[in-house]
VOGU-3710 file (C-alpha; in Angstrom, 3 decimals, decimal comma):
1> xxxxxxxxxx> 181,061/200,625/99,263  179,865/198,470/101,526  179,175/198,206/105,376  182,036/196,946/107,477  181,389/194,274/110,295  184,440/193,636/112,568  184,278/190,679/114,551  187,152/188,907/116,608  188,177/185,662/114,476  188,581/184,436/110,956
11> xxxxxxxxxx> 186,187/181,586/111,426  183,470/183,759/112,911  183,810/186,267/110,123  183,259/183,607/107,496  180,393/182,488/109,311  178,770/185,904/109,346  179,463/186,682/105,972  177,625/183,906/104,734  174,576/185,154/106,589  175,121/188,671/105,739
21> xxxxxxxxxx> 175,618/188,256/101,947  176,138/191,554/99,435  176,937/194,663/100,866  178,770/193,606/103,657  182,361/193,201/104,160  183,136/191,325/107,506  186,662/191,172/108,632  188,319/189,737/111,821  190,505/191,873/114,752  192,108/188,482/115,615
31> xxxxxxxxxx> 191,521/189,220/119,216  192,745/192,570/121,005  194,421/195,191/119,094  195,494/197,423/121,992  196,496/196,736/125,315  199,070/197,298/128,389  202,526/196,953/127,018  204,307/194,207/128,634  207,608/195,560/129,565  206,525/198,104/131,749
41> xxxxxxxxxx> 203,750/198,616/134,415  201,745/200,915/131,625  199,585/202,275/134,683  199,722/206,141/136,136  199,036/205,367/139,597  199,588/208,855/140,517  196,976/210,413/137,778  194,018/208,411/138,469  195,355/205,058/137,181  195,459/206,108/133,585
51> xxxxxxxxxx> 196,067/203,144/131,336  198,875/203,556/128,780  197,506/201,557/125,871  199,275/201,061/122,809  198,653/198,825/119,700  200,091/195,388/120,181  203,081/194,360/118,686  202,860/192,753/115,297  199,376/194,413/114,736  200,341/197,582/113,124
61> xxxxxxxxxx> 199,830/196,402/109,647  196,485/194,672/110,686  195,155/198,140/112,345  196,278/200,186/109,185  194,242/197,750/107,005  191,249/198,140/109,098  191,332/202,054/109,246  191,531/201,827/105,605  188,852/199,736/105,381  186,657/201,618/107,777
71> xxxxxxxxxx> 187,549/204,801/105,915  186,106/203,344/102,547  182,933/202,262/104,488  179,452/203,454/104,507  179,051/202,446/108,080  181,086/200,180/110,509  179,528/197,727/112,878  181,649/196,537/116,005  180,369/192,682/116,472  182,879/191,278/119,045
81> xxxxxxxxxx> 182,156/188,738/121,400  178,969/189,479/123,638  180,870/190,071/126,962  183,230/192,559/128,797  186,115/191,381/126,803  184,307/191,727/123,650  182,765/195,360/124,564  186,577/196,501/125,277  187,564/195,251/122,156  185,018/197,079/120,700
91> xxxxxxxxxx> 185,966/199,945/122,482  189,522/199,797/121,369  188,754/199,735/117,803  186,338/202,662/118,116  189,185/204,803/119,287  191,973/203,541/116,412  189,221/203,927/113,612  188,240/207,364/114,960  184,738/206,419/115,750  182,733/208,125/118,219
101> xxxxxxxxxx> 181,525/206,326/121,517  178,093/207,309/121,008  177,852/206,097/117,605  175,126/203,316/117,285  177,457/200,697/115,955  177,860/198,033/118,573  176,200/194,812/117,654  175,949/191,324/119,347  175,311/187,670/118,340  174,341/185,407/121,118
111> xxxxxxxxxx> 174,376/182,587/118,427  175,680/182,567/115,200  172,733/181,787/112,945  170,658/183,280/110,651  168,197/184,152/113,293  171,013/185,308/115,822  172,835/187,375/112,923  169,357/189,063/111,922  168,399/189,865/115,435  171,835/191,140/116,322
121> xxxxxxxxxx> 172,205/193,331/113,194  168,276/194,770/113,860  169,626/196,107/117,409  172,591/198,306/116,881  173,690/200,303/120,277  176,164/202,565/121,706  179,346/200,804/123,278  178,262/200,459/127,023  181,436/202,182/128,812  180,123/200,720/131,829
131> xxxxxxxxxx> 181,401/197,330/130,678  184,445/198,709/129,308  185,455/200,195/132,476  184,724/196,884/134,239  187,088/195,375/132,085  189,441/198,126/132,312  189,407/197,679/136,048  189,769/193,912/136,223  192,892/194,472/133,549  194,489/197,230/135,429
141> xxxxxxxxxx> 194,061/195,625/139,309  195,465/192,583/137,703  198,473/194,647/136,230  198,844/196,122/139,754  199,089/193,224/141,541  201,169/191,373/139,004  203,756/193,640/138,407  204,084/195,119/141,806  204,061/191,652/143,486  205,772/189,390/141,071
151> xxxxxxxxxx> 209,521/191,358/141,604  208,939/190,714/145,489  207,963/187,110/145,552  210,799/186,561/142,720  213,532/188,074/145,216  212,407/186,167/148,006  212,000/182,698/146,670  213,499/182,492/143,171  213,756/184,293/140,132  211,067/184,242/137,379
161> xxxxxxxxxx> 208,048/184,016/139,666  204,611/185,522/139,193  202,027/186,388/141,884  198,431/187,100/140,071  195,616/188,196/142,074  193,199/185,134/141,145  195,953/182,531/140,637  197,122/183,266/144,165  193,795/182,584/145,960  193,454/179,389/143,549
171> xxxxxxxxxx> 196,939/178,146/144,703  196,261/178,805/148,326  192,924/176,926/147,991  195,004/173,726/146,546  197,525/174,500/149,229  195,159/174,348/152,141  193,654/171,199/151,065  196,976/169,656/150,693  197,544/170,980/154,227  194,177/169,736/155,491
181> xxxxxxxxxx> 195,153/166,226/154,129  198,201/165,780/155,822  197,097/166,875/159,318  194,370/164,263/158,749  194,367/161,594/161,701  192,138/158,617/160,330  189,839/157,088/162,774  188,721/153,322/162,673  185,354/152,086/162,352  183,379/148,898/161,447
191> xxxxxxxxxx> 180,585/147,932/159,475  178,883/144,816/159,484  177,400/143,877/156,115  175,191/141,104/155,293  172,960/139,371/152,499  169,743/138,184/153,056  167,150/135,694/151,225  163,401/136,493/151,637  161,393/133,050/152,179  159,884/131,930/148,844
201> xxxxxxxxxx> 162,583/133,521/147,158  166,147/132,705/145,574  167,456/136,052/145,022  169,453/137,673/147,782  169,581/141,817/148,975  172,277/143,474/150,713  171,630/145,196/154,177  173,699/146,832/156,599  173,550/146,863/160,537  171,924/150,227/161,455
211> xxxxxxxxxx> 172,065/149,661/165,395  169,373/148,218/167,862  166,284/149,284/169,634  167,898/152,097/171,269  169,024/153,767/168,000  172,319/154,067/165,738  175,132/151,784/166,479  178,861/153,399/165,751  181,200/150,238/165,973  184,505/151,483/167,036
221> xxxxxxxxxx> 186,924/148,460/166,596  187,023/144,718/165,932  186,198/143,703/169,222  183,113/145,286/169,230  181,930/143,917/165,780  182,904/140,296/166,814  180,846/140,631/169,836  178,089/141,533/167,387  178,626/138,615/165,302  178,864/136,358/168,376
231> xxxxxxxxxx> 175,227/138,127/169,524  173,539/137,143/166,147  174,909/133,345/166,148  172,077/131,086/165,230  169,356/134,110/165,376  166,318/134,141/163,078  165,935/137,174/160,774  162,904/138,969/160,023  161,490/141,788/157,846  159,719/143,996/160,359
241> xxxxxxxxxx> 159,020/147,265/158,453  158,852/147,913/154,862  158,255/151,354/153,312  157,663/151,644/149,408  157,704/154,860/147,919  158,076/156,875/144,347  161,152/158,950/143,775  161,417/161,621/141,108  164,512/162,520/139,575  164,845/165,578/137,317
251> xxxxxxxxxx> 167,474/166,518/134,799  170,069/168,820/135,084  169,945/172,450/133,492  171,680/173,386/130,501  175,317/174,077/130,996  176,735/177,405/131,913  180,556/178,033/131,677  181,236/176,557/134,743  179,397/173,101/134,759  180,388/172,905/130,959
261> xxxxxxxxxx> 184,068/172,857/132,166  183,522/170,573/135,019  181,340/167,958/132,782  183,784/168,019/129,905  186,738/167,103/132,345  184,647/164,291/134,241  183,189/162,522/130,943  185,772/163,483/128,255  188,917/164,100/130,272  189,440/167,836/128,668
271> xxxxxxxxxx> 191,183/170,316/130,366  189,636/173,561/130,993  191,404/175,242/128,230  190,612/172,711/125,755  187,277/172,608/126,492  187,060/176,554/125,975  188,839/176,337/122,833  186,813/173,844/121,048  183,542/175,504/122,341  185,059/178,686/120,832
281> xxxxxxxxxx> 185,006/176,951/117,359  181,609/175,652/117,747  180,277/179,003/118,788  182,110/180,877/115,678  180,986/178,590/113,150  181,887/175,330/111,215  181,069/173,998/108,045  178,298/171,224/108,129  177,881/169,286/104,951  174,346/170,102/103,434
291> xxxxxxxxxx> 173,848/172,969/105,530  177,126/175,265/105,338  178,825/177,561/107,824  177,022/177,770/111,024  177,784/178,320/114,571  176,337/175,346/116,481  176,098/176,536/119,844  175,218/179,736/121,768  177,844/182,164/123,402  180,013/179,766/125,697
301> xxxxxxxxxx> 180,969/182,529/128,450  177,809/182,816/130,457  176,472/182,123/134,156  172,909/182,367/133,440  170,501/179,477/132,845  168,003/181,347/130,627  166,593/179,640/127,508  164,344/180,868/124,930  160,978/180,115/124,090  161,968/179,029/120,610
311> xxxxxxxxxx> 164,713/176,745/121,773  162,182/175,079/124,182  159,906/174,568/121,626  162,315/173,183/119,107  163,638/170,748/122,022  160,159/169,641/122,924  159,241/169,123/119,166  162,566/166,608/118,736  161,621/164,606/121,959  158,226/164,413/120,839
321> xxxxxxxxxx> 159,210/162,766/117,471  162,021/160,715/118,758  160,661/159,519/122,235  156,866/160,097/122,284  154,982/162,123/124,022  155,179/160,532/127,496  158,910/161,727/127,430  157,587/165,482/127,848  157,281/166,908/131,150  153,849/168,285/132,183
331> xxxxxxxxxx> 155,095/171,811/131,153  158,131/173,428/129,587  161,213/173,538/132,112  162,798/176,792/133,001  165,750/177,300/135,209  166,431/179,511/137,588  170,244/181,334/137,380  172,115/181,556/140,633  172,121/184,611/142,672  174,585/187,361/141,337
341> xxxxxxxxxx> 174,320/185,557/137,658  174,874/188,168/135,107  172,063/187,066/132,858  173,494/188,696/129,869  173,317/185,672/127,848  171,408/182,554/127,638  172,811/179,110/129,000  174,892/177,167/126,371  172,940/174,861/124,139  172,642/174,052/120,492
351> xxxxxxxxxx> 171,932/176,905/118,595  169,311/174,793/116,369  168,339/171,906/118,917  167,023/170,023/115,850  170,444/169,577/114,343  171,493/166,492/115,983  175,193/165,389/116,535  175,089/162,354/114,351  174,151/164,855/111,360  177,140/166,935/112,209
361> xxxxxxxxxx> 179,400/164,264/113,215  181,234/163,839/109,802  181,835/167,630/109,690  183,551/167,851/112,860  186,851/167,086/114,476  186,596/164,485/117,001  186,877/166,979/119,917  184,231/169,191/118,271  181,904/166,089/118,219  182,353/165,217/121,536
371> xxxxxxxxxx> 181,658/168,679/123,150  178,596/169,416/120,904  177,315/165,798/121,609  177,311/166,547/125,299  176,205/169,976/125,015  173,150/168,831/122,949  172,298/165,807/125,119  172,706/168,024/128,378  170,294/170,466/126,825  167,758/168,180/125,236
381> xxxxxxxxxx> 167,620/166,063/128,336  166,717/169,072/130,390  163,580/169,664/128,467  162,426/165,740/129,034  160,206/164,041/131,481  161,447/163,187/135,071  162,745/159,546/135,670  160,766/157,836/138,189  161,768/155,357/140,460  159,841/152,898/142,837
391> xxxxxxxxxx> 162,256/152,820/146,261  162,000/150,519/149,030  163,387/150,681/152,486  163,271/147,690/154,728  164,194/146,942/158,423  165,440/143,340/159,186  165,858/142,307/162,947  167,477/139,553/164,802  168,018/139,440/168,427  167,641/142,917/169,439
401> xxxxxxxxxx> 169,870/144,299/166,236  168,194/146,082/163,321  169,658/145,716/159,570  168,398/148,348/157,330  168,261/147,746/153,341  167,069/150,436/150,883  166,838/150,462/147,131  164,908/151,305/143,936  163,809/150,047/140,499  163,211/152,335/137,595
411> xxxxxxxxxx> 159,451/152,427/136,840  160,104/154,802/133,848  163,874/156,022/132,915  162,696/159,868/131,413  165,402/161,952/130,851  168,231/159,243/131,588  167,195/157,556/128,528  169,371/160,247/126,892  171,851/161,708/129,452  173,145/161,339/133,227
421> xxxxxxxxxx> 175,028/163,986/134,728  178,597/163,133/136,084  180,127/162,941/139,310  183,148/164,347/140,890  183,247/161,574/143,703  183,335/157,876/142,986  180,251/156,467/141,555  178,076/154,476/143,959  175,519/152,011/143,029  172,067/151,886/144,268
431> xxxxxxxxxx> 171,103/148,625/145,507  168,311/147,616/143,257  166,267/145,190/145,596  163,610/143,014/145,539  159,773/143,741/146,248  159,860/143,014/150,142  157,046/142,086/152,279  156,698/143,046/155,933  156,837/139,870/158,521  158,616/137,584/156,064
441> xxxxxxxxxx> 161,469/135,450/157,445  164,870/135,557/155,970  167,910/133,397/155,665  171,109/134,652/156,226  173,307/134,197/153,260  176,161/135,435/154,607  177,509/138,489/157,355  180,723/140,069/157,028  182,626/142,693/159,565  184,623/145,559/157,404
451> xxxxxxxxxx> 187,181/147,678/159,154  187,188/151,102/157,747  189,026/154,340/158,311  187,635/157,802/157,792  189,080/159,459/154,690  190,652/162,525/154,338  189,004/165,243/152,133  190,009/164,585/148,110  192,312/166,675/146,331  191,044/168,974/143,946
461> xxxxxxxxxx> 190,604/168,062/140,078  189,935/170,966/137,493  186,255/170,208/137,829  186,009/170,123/141,562  188,587/173,328/141,685  186,053/175,395/138,927  183,460/174,367/141,193  184,838/175,851/144,248  186,020/179,007/142,388  182,426/179,402/141,307
471> xxxxxxxxxx> 180,817/178,723/144,755  183,449/181,330/146,443  182,610/183,895/143,766  186,328/184,132/142,615  186,580/185,079/139,185  183,914/184,951/136,360  183,060/182,261/133,674  185,992/183,688/131,299  188,764/183,156/133,802  188,737/179,849/135,029
481> xxxxxxxxxx> 190,580/177,981/132,060  193,219/180,813/132,312  193,873/180,660/136,055  194,306/176,891/136,050  196,597/176,835/132,922  198,671/179,758/134,733  199,244/177,906/138,034  199,882/174,764/136,260  202,519/176,142/133,589  203,948/178,110/136,128
491> xxxxxxxxxx> 204,471/174,672/138,267  202,928/176,106/141,325  200,481/172,828/140,864  201,109/169,667/139,476  198,686/167,226/137,832  198,518/163,582/138,280  195,760/162,063/136,229  192,984/164,296/137,085  194,234/165,177/140,719  195,855/168,878/141,296
501> xxxxxxxxxx> 198,472/168,932/143,979  200,772/171,973/145,063  204,352/171,604/144,363  206,933/173,001/146,894  207,055/176,014/145,186  203,341/176,537/145,171  203,546/176,053/149,201  206,094/178,282/149,299  204,460/180,966/147,350  201,106/180,451/149,291
511> xxxxxxxxxx> 202,969/180,827/152,699  204,654/184,129/151,732  201,377/185,297/150,581  199,322/184,044/153,397  201,920/185,889/155,619  202,629/188,994/154,062  199,528/189,462/151,819  196,611/187,846/153,368  193,934/190,086/151,843  195,304/189,063/148,448
521> xxxxxxxxxx> 194,643/185,508/149,157  191,723/186,081/151,033  188,859/184,090/149,589  186,189/186,442/150,652  188,163/189,349/150,008  188,878/188,233/146,471  185,355/187,447/146,156  184,208/190,904/147,248  186,476/192,593/144,561  184,548/190,546/142,168
531> xxxxxxxxxx> 181,441/191,853/143,429  182,833/195,282/143,309  183,559/194,821/139,546  179,977/193,931/138,863  178,966/197,379/140,581  181,351/199,180/138,184  179,556/197,188/134,846  176,314/198,307/136,430  177,427/201,765/136,771  176,910/202,141/140,556
541> xxxxxxxxxx> 180,941/202,354/141,044  183,497/204,585/139,339  186,371/202,315/138,066  189,075/204,759/139,182  187,929/204,914/142,599  187,994/201,077/143,019  191,667/201,032/142,091  192,404/203,508/144,508  190,646/202,263/147,527  192,221/198,897/146,987
551> xxxxxxxxxx> 195,985/200,258/145,812  196,287/202,723/148,566  196,290/199,239/151,004  198,091/197,261/148,829  200,931/199,619/148,376  201,027/200,042/152,172  201,416/196,291/152,714  203,972/195,840/149,819  206,259/198,427/151,316  206,066/196,872/154,904
561> xxxxxxxxxx> 206,672/193,385/153,531  209,864/194,703/151,684  211,092/196,459/154,718  210,364/193,520/157,141  211,921/190,783/154,879  215,114/192,814/153,832  217,769/190,287/153,522  215,449/187,314/153,966  215,534/184,513/151,182  213,177/181,628/151,226
571> xxxxxxxxxx> 214,819/178,467/150,568  213,153/175,515/148,913  214,547/172,123/148,697  216,407/171,238/145,298  216,360/168,136/143,387  219,820/166,492/143,573  220,916/164,720/140,367  223,589/162,127/139,716  225,277/164,514/137,503  228,942/165,477/139,036
581> xxxxxxxxxx> 230,056/169,040/138,275  233,272/168,816/136,346  234,214/172,170/137,315  234,343/171,634/141,105  233,197/168,225/141,915  229,597/168,727/143,633  226,513/166,981/142,649  224,395/169,263/140,437  220,797/170,037/141,152  217,670/170,853/139,271
591> xxxxxxxxxx> 216,608/174,301/139,408  213,544/176,365/137,860  214,527/179,636/136,242  212,627/182,322/133,996  212,512/179,381/131,116  211,915/176,487/132,946  214,046/173,880/134,359  217,890/173,272/134,213  220,633/171,974/135,814  223,089/173,911/138,072
601> xxxxxxxxxx> 225,787/173,718/140,519  224,886/174,083/143,909  228,298/176,122/144,560  226,885/179,340/142,916  228,223/182,061/143,083  231,580/180,357/143,388  230,850/177,759/140,548  228,519/179,103/138,055  228,309/175,775/135,965  224,892/174,915/134,205
611> xxxxxxxxxx> 223,603/172,671/132,166  220,416/172,265/129,880  217,934/170,014/131,533  217,189/166,632/130,144  214,257/164,366/130,858  215,033/160,755/130,340  212,423/158,044/130,127  214,960/154,974/131,268  214,980/153,542/127,511  217,649/153,178/125,109
621> xxxxxxxxxx> 217,093/154,484/121,773  215,833/151,615/119,077  218,053/152,892/116,287  221,306/153,918/117,936  221,495/153,105/121,560  221,104/156,582/122,809  218,897/157,375/125,703  215,248/158,481/124,723  214,490/161,872/126,269  211,195/164,036/126,597
631> xxxxxxxxxx> 210,920/166,668/124,064  208,394/169,723/123,650  206,768/170,926/120,553  206,774/174,899/120,453  202,983/174,589/122,089  204,193/172,410/124,813  203,061/169,036/123,370  205,251/166,022/124,862  206,980/163,907/122,157  210,153/161,545/122,462
641> xxxxxxxxxx> 213,276/161,457/120,742  217,166/160,372/120,784  219,298/162,271/122,601  221,824/162,266/119,872  219,644/164,473/117,328  220,510/165,250/114,802  222,919/162,088/114,406  219,747/159,896/114,877  216,377/160,727/114,004  214,379/158,492/116,045
651> xxxxxxxxxx> 211,217/160,204/117,183  207,749/159,117/118,721  204,316/160,493/119,885  204,252/157,598/122,171  206,270/156,841/125,083  208,688/153,819/124,268  209,183/151,072/127,371  212,004/148,757/128,024  210,330/145,843/126,732  210,679/144,001/123,584
661> xxxxxxxxxx> 207,521/142,833/121,207  207,220/138,749/121,648  206,412/138,714/117,996  208,991/140,975/116,236  211,328/142,012/118,598  210,856/145,451/118,005  210,762/148,257/121,136  207,210/148,540/122,247  205,018/151,766/123,348  202,591/152,853/126,058
671> xxxxxxxxxx> 199,309/152,952/124,922  197,531/156,266/125,711  193,989/156,875/127,367  191,768/154,768/130,034  192,730/151,271/128,733  196,766/152,096/129,001  198,696/148,687/127,853  201,561/148,614/125,222  201,589/147,760/121,386  204,071/147,254/118,881
681> xxxxxxxxx> 204,121/150,099/116,068  206,232/147,821/113,638  204,522/147,885/110,329  202,599/144,476/109,977  203,007/142,986/113,542  199,794/144,400/115,455  201,129/143,313/118,866  199,444/144,613/121,772  198,448/143,637/125,329
//
């Protein structure tokens, strides 16, 4: 007989088995084994919100195998992920396996390394029922909102819609930004920009008009700008003020879940779901050449910036040997977590900082390597010395007008030698100006008036939306990726490059929710619910009391909305096609149903003609001359094929274009990625542009 250790995934089981060795059987539960059935509400609202859990369909055999293994084992350890979700999975397993809730069988691994496994196994504990109840409360809360509200919005807008608690707030945030952009009225303003060459130098520096001796000057129109240029015609320019200083730039802290998703979006163009999938793989363990199975990063769902002394020491050792003592700060860096952070885990960092990205590159997929490199560099840079910049600010005066110049030069690169944090907005380049001296005459090289208009706020990207959700206190580290995935897959929100914008459907949903369920889509109310869920986790609030307080008001609001809107239907504009209905002669329209888009006659219910929705790309098939259309794999990945399939087998991952190769005459395809362009796939051709 041996001890049984139950984890969530086979990859994690394989890595942990390596460290535990003989005497342990490590198996995977494959995630949740018991949940609320999808076919019904499964919550008894009249009996303290008692959930009706069942074994997840298709996992009955797995559960039987786990029970059999548990019965044959000396001891069972529940080693699911170290968070609310993982605690709930352990609780469900304990119920199914007949384990006592007070049994000391729950272990946590913050990192899947020899040290992490040893520390976890050395400190088993009982299941934390407060953590479980916090997860249960969230699950039931979302089920109540989803199952009670979705039928209502489906009836009022169109069939197949869903209205989740957090997703509805996220849609509202995006819709509100879109409405703000539409109502924005740009205002004209001008700047006067110049380039000067100091006496005794050949190099020019840039400066902008600040104002005059009375203060800052706002240039409202072209006439005012031209008057300033007339006033400066033939003027002599003098540097009247120079201020030199030193600026220190400190490194960003290691990643937490939200900042990892933001930075992976900015730098790697990863969507949040992709980021979390790859991070999970790195945490659970990969086979590294020369090392074996090892978890390369610490747990990836965290909002804490805490890091262990051992990790700091490892990073310092690497920095000292690779860059030299001067690249270490005067004392080790530790970072303060934001208010309200759970602090259950460390920040996301390499579990063994001495393992560099270059060492493991050959053992990782491209996505795994990119993300590990990002995490490793961010953590290592966080323990490096400040970047020191010498700054210069100067005033240049002429005929009573004052120009200002500001710039810097790097005196010591510090952490920036390894890593610089990305930005949501377009990068602005600092002006690296010369060493300037007071009372130096300057020659005017050029002076240009420039017209500008104030700009509306930018649309959200995944990175900026996650940042907003975190700042508002909406959701938790584990929910951001799922929320964004839901609102895009439901087509409430569309992506255009990295930009997120609401669809007509999303705006209709947000409008209905704001009018009839203002609390549900209220940012402050949703944040307050998150805080109350935290008090369930800390044992301060009973989970069923929290649900009762919420549901009483929610149920009353829902009933009133149903009464007030009886017989009311919100009409959406429909995309008209050039397809003529062969039954009644009307132009058919694109509709959205439970299973996606389809073509239908607008004369329903008199005419019920429908057709399959086909998205053409406007290119003829190179094999048979049929239409090339967009298709999707079972996982939703787009590819391109011929509409005459199966008679024609043309297929491509790349989108064909209506252009022929000048070398061989074959069809050309769009190149994916930032560089764009087209290329020829014909064997031996190699044409691209």
